[in-house]
C-alpha positions, 0 to 999 in steps of 0.5 A: 373528854373524847368529844372535846378533843374531837371538836378541837381536832376539827377546829384544826383541820378546817381552814379558816378564812384568811384576811389576805382575801381583803385590802385595806385603806389606811392613812391620816387626816390633817388640817393646814397646820399639819396637826391631826384631826379627830372625828373625821368621817371617812366613807369608801364606796364600792363602785361595782356593788354600792356597798359602803365601809366607814371610819372615823379618825382617832385622836391623832387623825389616823384611820384603818378601814378594811375593804374588799378589792375593787374601785372605790370612791373615798369621801372624807368630810368634818363639819367646818372643812371642805369635803375631799372626794378621792377615787382608789383602786385596790387590789388583793392584798394591798395596803393603801397608805393615804394621807389627806389635808383638809382645809377650812371652809365657810361655805358648802364645797368639796375637792374631787382628786382625780388622775393621780399616780397608783399607790405604792404599798410602803406598809408591808415588806412582803414579796408579792405580785397582783394579777389584776381583773384587766390581766385576768381578762385580756391576757392570752394563756395556752390551755386557759390555766389561770395559774400560769399568769403567776409567772408575771409576779415577782419571786415566781418560777416553775420548772415543771408542767403543772397547775401549781407553782412550786408543786411539792407537798406543803411547799405551795397553797392556793386559797379561793375566796379565803378558803384553802383548796390545796391538796396536800396529800398528792401523789404522782402527778397534779391533782390539785382542784381545778378552777375556770379562768372565767370563774377567777376575778383576780389573784395575788401570788405571794413568793415570801415574807407572808404573815401568820394569817396565811400559814400552812405552807413552806413556800408560796401563797396564791390568794385568788377571788372569784367573780 
C-alpha cells in the first residue's frame, strides 16, 4: 500500500510533456461539387529534417494531423484526382485550418499552391502570441535574455526586473521542449533556470485561456522549443 502511494506521488510530481509543444494541421478535402472526399492521403514533409507525417481523410473528408513546428510541404492526393502540393509554415501551438478542393483528372498532373497569405487560427480562443525563429535570431536584446521578447506578445506585461514575466509563485510557468522547468519554490529574487538565447529556437507566450494540458499555473504560460 505504501509503495503504491509513493509511485502515485511521483507521477503527480513529475510534469508530463505537453502537446502545446506541437502544432496541428486540420481541415477538409472536397471535390468540385463541394462534397467531402474520404480516403484522401495527406502527407506533410518537414523540410528541415525530411520527416513525414501522414493522415487519411475520414468519411466526410476531414483530417487532423499533429506535427512539430517548422516549414512543411503538404501533398494531398487521391487516385483519379489532380494532386495538390502546398507549402505551410507552422509556429509553436498553432492550429492551421486548411480546406482544399481536388479536381478530377484523366492525366497525371499536380497543382502547386505558393505565395498565399499567412493562415489565421480560427480554431482556438487562446490569447497568445508567437516569437518566431526569425525574431529570435535577428531582434536585439539588452542582456541577451530571450524572455524579454515575450513583451511582443499580446497580453504580456512586466513591471519588474526579472527573467520571468509576471514573476509570482504559481503565477507563471515556463515549459522547455514540453518539460516544466519553472521553480515554484522561489524566495527573494529570480532564481529560475537560465537558458541561452542561442539555444532557443522559438517560443509561444500564452496570456489567457490555455487548455488543461498546460495547467499548473494561475497566470501565463511560456512554451519554448530548443534548437
